N, C-alpha and C positions, 0 to 999 in steps of 0.2 A: 960242191957246196961252197958258197961265197963266204967272204970274211964276216959280213954282217950276220949271216945266218949262224955261223959258228959262235960269234960273240953273244948273240941272243940266247942260243941254246945253253951256253955256259953260264950266263947270268941267271937264267931260269933255274938251272941246276943248283947254283950257289944259293939262290933265294930259298929253294926247297930245303936245302941242307940247313940254312939258318933257322928256318921255321921249325925244323925237327929238333935241332940242338937247343933251341930256346923253349922247347916243349909247347909250342903254339899248336902244332899238329901232333896227333898220336893215334895209335890203333891202326885200323884198316886204312884210313886215309893216309897215314904216314907211310905205310908199306907201299901203297899204290903210287904215291907221289915219289917215294924213294926209288922205286923201279923206273919210273919215268925219268927221274934225274940221272940215273945210271945210263939209261938209253941215250938221253940227250948228250951226256958227257962223252960216251963212246962214239956216237955218230959225229960229234964235233971234232974229236981227236983224229978219227980216220977219214974225215972229210967226205963221208958218203952216207946217204940216207936211203935205205932200200925202198921206202914208200914213195920216193920221188920218181922212180923209174916208171911204174905203171901209170902215173898221172902226168908224166912228161914235164915235170918241174925241174928247172935248172936255175940255181941262184948265183952261179958263177958269172963274172963279167966276161963279155965277149971281147977278144983281143982283135983289133984291126978293123 
């Protein structure tokens, strides 16, 4: 997972958290987006997205 991908995932997770804590989202939507935010944060921190493998996606820069 490339740097840009990680940053985008973390920005989305922070945005979801901000919407939740300002009570802009609530209920089932908040739960679903919260789960998505946790997944985005985890995949950004471990630099691996399991969904990329079957689709052959690679966002890392090639060296050389």
